[in-house]
N, C-alpha and C positions, 0 to 999 in steps of 0.2 A: 316366480313369474314365470322364466324360461321354460317349468316344468309344466305350469298350466297350459300354456302354448301349445308344449307338445300334444296334452292331454285332449284339444280342443282340435288340434289338426289331424291325430288320431281317430277322434269320436266323427268328425265330418268328412273322414274318407270312407271310415265302415259305414256311416248311412247311409253314404251314396252308392256304394257297392252292393250293398245289404238291400237297398228298397226296390231291388225288381225280382218277380217270383214269376217262374213260369207255370203255363197253365196247364191243366190233366188231359192228359192224352185221349181218354175214350172213358164211356161212364160203365164199362162192364167192370169185373172185379178184378179181372188179370192186369185190364189195363190199370186202373186205382194202384195196386198193388206196384205195376212196374215203374207208376207215378210216382208212391212216396218213397218207392229208392232211391228213383233219379233225383227226387227234391232233395233226399239227405245228403245223396254224393254234390248234388249243385251247391249246395248250401254249404256244405263243407270245403269244397273249393274255393265258394265264393267271398268266406271266413276268414280262411287264409290267405289269399289276394288282399282282403280288405288290413288284414293282420300286417302283412309284408306290406304293403302300399303305405298303412299311417308312421310305421314304424320309420320309412325311408324317407317320409316327408318329414316327419321329426327330425332327422340326424341332418338332412337341406337344410330344414329352416333354421337349427343350431349354428351351424355353418355359415348362413348368409347373416345370420346375426351378428355371428363375429366378426366376418369380411364388413358390413354394415359400419360396425365399433372402430374399425379400424381406419376406412373412409373418412368418418368424423373428425379423428385425431391428426390426419396427415393434412385435414383443410385448415384445422388448427395450428399445426406445424407452419405450413405454407406459408400461412399469411402472415405470423410472427416471424421468420427467416425474411419475409419479405419487411416489415418495418422495420427492424432489425438493420439490414443491409441499406436500407434508404434512410435511417438515421444517420449511420457511420460513414456513408459516401456524402450527404450533405453537409455535415460536422465538418469531414477531413476538406471536404473545398472551399467552406467559409476560412477555415483556419490557414489552408495554404495561398489562398486571397491575399490576406491580413498580413502572410508571413513574406507574401511577394511586396506588397506594399512599403511595408517594413524596411525589408534592403535596400527597395531604391529610396527610401528619404535617406538612408544610412550609408549609401554608396555616396549618395550626391551631399553630404554635408562634407565627407569626407575627400573628395573631388575639390570642392572649394575650398577645405582647409589645406590639403597639401600646393594647392596652387595659390592662394593668396602671398604664401613668402616668396615666391616665386615673383611675384609680380611686383612687389615692394622692390627686390635687389634689382627686376631691371631699371624700377624709378630711378635707385640709387645709381646704379652703373651710368645709366645716361648724363643724371648733373655731374657724375664726377669726371665724364668724359668732355662735359662742357665747360667745368673747371679749368681743366689740364689745357686744354685749348685756349680757352683763354690768356691762360699764363705762359704758354709758350707763344701766343701770338703780342703779346705786351712784352716782353722779354727779346723777340726778336725785333719787333717795333724801336725797342729802348735803345740795341744795340746797331741797331741801324742807322739810329740816329745819333748816337755816340760816334759812330766811326765816322761819319759825315762831318760831326763838328769838329772830333779830332783832325781829320784831314785840313779842314777847312782854315782853321787856328794853327795847325803847325808851323805856319812860318813866324805864328806871332816869337817870342819871347819864351824860353823854355818854364818860365817860371808863372808868365800866365796862362800857357796850357796845362800847367798843373793845379793850379788853383780853377783852371775852368773846367776842366775832364772830374776834378775830386767832386766840385759844386754838380757838376751835370751827374756824376752819380750819386751822390747823394739826392738828389732830386729826382734821379730816375728810382732810387731806391723806394722814397716814400711814396712816389706816385705809382709802382708798381704792388707795393703792401696794400696802398689803399683800394687800390680795382682788384687786387685779391680779395681783399677784403670784403668791396661792395659786392663784389659778383658774390662770395659767399653768405654776404647776409642776405641778398635779394634771393636768392639760389633757396635759401633756410626758410625764408618766410612762402616762396612761392610751395617748396615741398613739404610743408609742414600743412597747408593749406588743400594740398592736392591731397595727404595723408588723409586728414582728417576728413575730406568730400567723399575719398574711396571707401574707407570705413563707414561712415552712413550709407554709403549707396549699397555697400556688401549687406550689410544690418539691414538696409530698405528688401534688400532683394531675397534673403532669405525667410525675413518674415512675411512678404509675400507670398513665397513658394509653401512656406510650413500654412499660412491661412489657405493658402486654394488647396493645399493637398487635405487640410484637414477638413476642408467641405466635403471635398469627393469622396472621402475614406468615410467620415458620418454618412454622408448619403449612401453609398454604396452597402456598409453595414445596417441604416436601416431596411433596406430594401430587400436584401437578403434576411432580414430576420423577419421582416413581413412575410415575405415569400416560406418562409417555413412554419411559420404559424398559422399562415392560408393553410398549408398540406396538411400541416397537423388536423387544424379544427375541420377541415373537408373528409381526413379519415376516421375522427371522432364520429364525427355527425353519419358518416356513410355505413361505422360499424354499428353507431347506436341503432341506424335502420335496419340492418341486418338482426342484429339482437331482438330488436320487437319484434320483425319479420318471423324469427324461430321461435319467441314465446306463443304470438298469435296461433301458428302453427299447431304447437303442442298443445294450446287452448281447444283450436278445432279440431283437432284428434280425439278431444276425451270422449266423444260420442261411440267414437269408432272403435 
């Protein structure tokens, strides 16, 4: 094909250069001889110019064909590079967003889990302080009452004092133990109720947060997928249109 193109170009140049011929100088014999000589010289020069021009034109046509092939190859390379870079960037962005969401969920779960033990320790410590305070108060009240009673009954007989004190001490011990037991029972019941309620509240909060994150993450993932699908479809449509136009251009150029 390249050889045929070169021959066509060479022939076209040669025909163009050789198409003109000079007129005779005069009708005399000497003039005709001079004209004949000049025509031979002129035709020789014209043929040499035609050959040189045709060869140069073929050489340039060959070089331009190589350059044009390089331009076409660069177009394909540039398009493919953009396609690959755009796909890589979008995929990386999607994965980064997903990883960020997962990290936030895991961090929040760890934060809640780590704080849970401290919360219940605080509840126990408060309850224990209340129990100890009640015990101290009960003991001090008992001691105060016993001291007053002993002082008031001190004037009575030693035996009566001893009996009364022993009886009061026994009653005080029983009352104190009963009070402590009642306090423990009431606090235990309250603690169990608060524990169960707190457990349920935490579970409900976790479930709510997970449902919320599930909805947000799913919606975001769907939106990102749709966006990429649209971009891919648009690119495919654009490339299809360009390809069809290239094919149409080739078909249109058959007659040339």
